[in-house]
C-alpha positions as CSV (number, residue, x, y, z in Angstrom):
1,M,6.6,124.2,61.3
2,T,6.6,125.4,65.0
3,L,5.5,122.5,67.3
4,S,6.0,124.4,70.6
5,D,7.3,127.7,71.8
6,N,8.8,127.8,75.4
7,R,8.7,131.6,75.6
8,F,5.1,131.3,76.6
9,I,3.2,129.5,79.4
10,N,1.1,126.9,77.7
11,D,-2.6,126.2,78.2
12,R,-1.7,123.8,81.0
13,G,0.0,126.5,83.1
14,F,3.7,125.8,82.8
15,K,6.7,126.2,80.5
16,I,8.9,123.6,78.9
17,D,12.6,123.8,79.2
18,F,13.7,122.3,75.9
19,A,17.2,121.7,77.2
20,G,15.7,119.0,79.3
21,L,13.4,117.6,76.6
22,D,14.2,113.9,75.8
23,L,13.5,113.1,72.2
24,T,15.2,109.6,72.2
25,R,12.1,107.4,72.1
26,F,10.2,109.8,70.0
27,N,12.9,109.9,67.3
28,L,12.5,106.1,67.0
29,N,8.8,106.6,66.2
30,P,8.1,110.3,65.4
31,I,4.3,109.8,65.2
32,M,1.9,112.5,64.2
33,L,-1.6,112.1,65.6
34,H,-4.8,114.0,65.1
35,N,-6.0,115.6,68.3
36,H,-3.9,113.3,70.5
37,N,-6.0,110.3,69.3
38,Y,-3.9,107.1,69.1
39,D,-6.4,105.6,66.7
40,E,-5.8,108.5,64.3
41,A,-2.2,108.4,63.2
42,I,-1.9,110.7,60.2
43,G,1.8,110.8,59.5
44,M,5.3,111.3,60.9
45,W,7.5,114.2,61.9
46,K,10.9,114.8,60.3
47,E,13.9,117.1,60.9
48,L,13.0,117.9,64.6
49,A,15.2,120.7,65.9
50,I,15.2,123.3,68.7
51,E,15.8,126.8,67.4
52,D,15.3,130.1,69.2
53,D,13.4,128.6,72.1
54,K,11.1,126.8,69.7
55,L,10.7,123.1,68.8
56,R,10.3,122.8,65.1
57,G,9.6,119.9,62.7
58,T,8.6,119.1,59.2
59,P,5.3,117.2,58.8
60,D,5.1,114.2,56.5
61,F,1.5,113.3,56.1
62,D,0.2,109.9,55.1
63,T,-1.8,111.0,52.1
64,D,-2.8,107.4,51.3
65,D,-4.9,107.6,54.5
66,E,-8.2,109.4,54.0
67,L,-7.9,111.4,57.3
68,G,-4.2,112.0,56.7
69,A,-4.9,113.4,53.2
70,K,-7.8,115.6,54.6
71,I,-5.7,117.1,57.4
72,A,-2.7,117.6,55.0
73,G,-5.0,119.6,52.7
74,K,-6.2,121.8,55.5
75,V,-2.7,122.5,56.7
76,E,-1.4,123.3,53.3
77,R,-4.3,125.6,52.6
78,G,-3.7,127.4,55.9
79,Y,-6.9,126.4,57.6
80,I,-5.2,124.4,60.4
81,K,-2.0,125.8,61.9
82,G,-1.8,124.4,65.4
83,C,0.3,121.7,67.0
84,S,0.2,120.2,70.5
85,L,2.8,118.1,72.3
86,G,2.0,114.8,74.1
87,L,4.5,115.0,77.0
88,R,5.6,113.0,80.0
89,V,6.9,115.4,82.7
90,I,9.9,113.9,84.6
91,E,10.8,116.9,86.7
92,L,8.7,119.9,87.5
93,Q,10.1,123.0,89.3
94,H,8.6,126.2,90.6
95,I,11.1,129.0,89.6
96,D,10.5,132.8,89.9
97,G,6.7,132.3,90.2
98,E,6.4,130.0,87.2
99,F,6.1,126.2,86.8
100,I,8.8,124.8,84.5
101,A,9.2,121.2,83.2
102,T,13.0,121.0,83.5
103,K,13.0,117.4,82.4
104,S,10.4,115.8,80.2
105,E,10.0,113.2,77.4
106,L,8.2,113.8,74.1
107,I,5.6,111.0,73.5
108,E,3.8,112.3,70.4
109,V,3.0,115.5,68.5
110,S,-0.6,116.2,67.2
111,I,-2.1,118.4,64.6
112,V,-4.9,120.3,66.3
113,A,-7.4,123.0,65.2
114,I,-7.2,125.1,68.4
115,P,-4.0,124.6,70.4
116,S,-4.9,127.6,72.8
117,D,-1.4,128.9,72.2
118,A,1.9,128.0,70.5
119,G,2.9,125.9,73.5
120,A,-0.1,123.7,74.1
121,V,0.5,120.3,75.5
122,R,-1.2,117.1,76.7
123,L,0.3,115.5,79.8
124,F,0.8,111.7,80.2
125,N,2.2,109.5,82.9
126,D,4.5,106.5,82.1
127,R,1.5,104.3,81.4
128,R,0.2,106.8,78.8
129,E,-2.7,107.8,81.0
130,I,-3.8,111.5,80.6
131,L,-3.0,113.7,83.6
132,T,-3.9,117.2,84.7
133,L,-1.2,119.7,85.8
134,D,-2.4,119.4,89.4
135,Q,-1.8,115.6,89.2
136,V,1.7,116.2,87.8
137,K,2.4,118.8,90.6
138,L,1.5,116.2,93.3
139,S,4.0,113.8,91.9
140,F,6.9,116.1,92.7
141,N,8.4,117.8,95.8
142,N,9.5,121.3,94.9
143,P,12.1,122.6,97.4
144,N,12.3,125.9,95.6
145,N,8.6,126.6,96.0
146,N,7.7,129.2,98.6
147,N,4.4,130.1,96.9
148,Q,1.4,129.9,99.3
149,E,-1.0,128.8,96.5
150,M,1.3,125.8,95.6
151,A,1.5,124.9,99.3
152,L,-2.3,124.6,99.4
153,E,-2.2,122.1,96.6
154,T,0.0,119.7,98.6
155,I,-1.9,116.8,100.2
156,K,-1.8,117.1,104.0
157,L,-2.9,114.3,106.3
158,S,-3.6,114.4,110.0
159,A,-0.8,113.2,112.3
160,S,-2.8,110.1,113.3
161,T,-3.4,109.2,109.7
162,V,0.3,109.6,108.8
163,E,1.2,107.4,111.8
164,S,-1.4,104.8,110.8
165,L,-0.2,104.6,107.3
166,N,3.5,104.6,108.5
167,L,4.4,107.5,106.2
168,K,7.7,109.4,106.3
169,A,8.2,113.1,106.1
170,G,7.8,114.6,102.7
171,Y,5.4,111.9,101.6
172,T,3.9,112.1,98.0
173,E,0.6,111.2,96.6
174,R,2.2,108.0,95.3
175,D,3.4,107.2,98.8
176,I,-0.1,107.6,100.1
177,E,-1.5,105.3,97.4
178,I,1.0,102.6,98.2
179,A,0.4,102.9,102.0
180,V,-3.3,102.7,101.6
181,K,-3.1,99.7,99.3
182,E,-0.8,97.9,101.8
183,K,-3.2,98.7,104.7
184,D,-6.2,97.4,102.7
185,E,-4.3,94.2,101.9
186,K,-3.4,93.8,105.6
187,I,-7.0,94.3,106.6
188,T,-8.2,91.8,104.0
189,Q,-5.6,89.3,105.3
190,L,-6.7,89.7,108.9
191,T,-10.4,89.4,107.9
192,N,-9.8,86.2,106.0
193,E,-7.9,84.8,109.0
194,K,-10.8,85.7,111.3
195,I,-13.2,84.0,108.9
196,D,-11.1,80.8,108.6
197,A,-10.7,80.5,112.3
198,Y,-14.4,81.0,113.0
199,L,-15.6,78.5,110.4
200,L,-13.0,75.9,111.5
201,S,-14.3,76.3,115.1
202,A,-17.9,75.8,113.8
203,V,-16.8,72.5,112.2
204,T,-15.1,71.4,115.4
205,A,-18.3,72.3,117.3
206,G,-20.3,70.2,115.0
207,K,-22.4,73.1,113.8
208,I,-21.4,72.7,110.1
209,T,-19.6,70.1,108.0
210,E,-16.4,70.6,106.2
211,K,-18.3,70.9,102.9
212,Q,-20.5,73.6,104.3
213,R,-17.4,75.4,105.7
214,I,-16.0,75.7,102.2
215,A,-19.3,77.0,100.9
216,Y,-19.5,79.6,103.7
217,V,-16.1,81.1,103.1
218,E,-17.0,83.4,100.2
219,L,-20.3,84.3,101.8
220,A,-18.5,85.3,105.0
221,K,-16.2,87.6,103.0
222,K,-19.2,89.5,101.8
223,D,-21.2,89.5,105.0
224,F,-19.5,87.9,108.0
225,D,-22.1,89.0,110.6
226,T,-25.0,87.3,108.7
227,V,-23.1,84.1,108.3
228,K,-22.1,84.1,111.9
229,S,-25.7,84.6,113.0
230,V,-26.9,81.7,110.8
231,I,-24.3,79.4,112.2
232,E,-24.8,80.5,115.8
233,A,-28.5,79.6,115.4
234,I,-27.7,76.0,114.5
235,E,-28.2,73.6,117.4
236,T,-25.5,71.0,117.7
237,E,-26.4,67.4,118.0
238,N,-25.4,65.6,121.1
239,K,-23.1,63.1,119.5
240,P,-21.3,60.6,121.7
241,T,-17.6,60.7,122.4
242,L,-15.3,57.8,121.8
243,A,-15.5,57.0,125.5
244,D,-19.3,56.9,125.3
245,M,-19.2,54.7,122.3
246,A,-16.8,52.3,124.2
247,T,-19.3,52.1,127.0
248,K,-22.4,51.5,124.9
249,T,-21.0,49.4,122.1
250,K,-18.4,46.7,121.5
251,L,-15.7,49.3,121.0
252,S,-12.8,48.3,123.3
253,A,-11.7,50.6,126.1
254,E,-8.2,50.5,124.5
255,R,-9.6,51.9,121.3
256,A,-11.5,54.6,123.1
257,D,-8.1,55.9,124.4
258,W,-6.5,55.9,121.0
259,T,-5.0,59.2,119.8
260,Y,-5.5,60.5,116.3
261,L,-2.2,59.0,115.3
262,D,-3.2,55.7,116.7
263,W,-6.3,55.6,114.6
264,M,-4.2,56.6,111.5
265,K,-1.8,53.7,112.1
266,K,-4.1,51.0,113.4
267,D,-7.5,51.7,111.8
268,S,-7.4,54.5,109.1
269,K,-10.7,53.2,107.7
270,G,-12.4,53.5,111.0
271,L,-11.0,57.1,111.3
272,Q,-12.6,58.0,108.0
273,N,-15.9,56.6,109.2
274,L,-15.6,58.6,112.4
275,K,-15.0,61.8,110.3
276,H,-18.2,61.3,108.4
277,E,-20.4,59.9,111.2
278,N,-19.2,62.1,114.0
279,P,-17.3,65.1,112.7
280,T,-17.3,66.8,116.1
281,E,-15.5,64.0,117.8
282,F,-13.2,63.6,114.8
283,E,-12.2,67.3,115.1
284,R,-11.8,67.1,118.9
285,L,-9.5,64.1,118.5
286,K,-7.5,65.7,115.8
287,S,-7.2,69.0,117.7
288,K,-6.1,67.2,120.9
289,T,-3.4,65.4,119.0
290,I,-2.0,68.6,117.5
291,K,-1.9,70.4,120.8
292,E,-0.1,67.5,122.4
């Protein structure tokens, strides 16, 4: 049975060079599908061979399966005569005005009612996702191609965009995808750093508590401007500094001059009380110690 004929351009618009067709993985599992549907395995292929520019094989239908038996009967009675390859193109070249898959890998072979022609195929990437020929073309740089129509299909970006994405000459669609992803990740990182810095400053200023800061983080990622306007509208309380507390209470002058580390060493409990009762002064004290 003829599975594909490379003398003709298939319905996807290119020819297959069988000399570069890799059958290694397919021979380990020579699956026969119905209409390229992975849920409809109807048999296996045997005796695959390339003869006279044709890929041939013998179908072995699973007649214990209802669908397999049904399709086998239609093939044997001559009502279905078509096959279609499931192919991963590894190298595509433009030669003498024709696109030729000079290197490819056979994934599966399907029985189909209307293959369009003897060389019909379905294209996959390495993740078994279905591709169009245009998507396959964009995956390759074809130095032999001088065809104006093919040149129009190449993705061209403005010089400023190329510079912004840090792309090199001869960039591919895949290069663009990776560069855009990296830029998006960088923007997200910078945005998160901006949010963290702002919310920490709001805690230091006494506008929000540490607990509120944690709650605001996710909200700010969705709508930073709104969160900022809400926090900016909060009036800070005029809480006394340690120096004020020393003047108005029994707090010794010595303790008023304690650094954050002094509090940790000499009165860690008092430091915790300060954190809850006067978070603004706590953050000022802590920030001052870090800067020093």
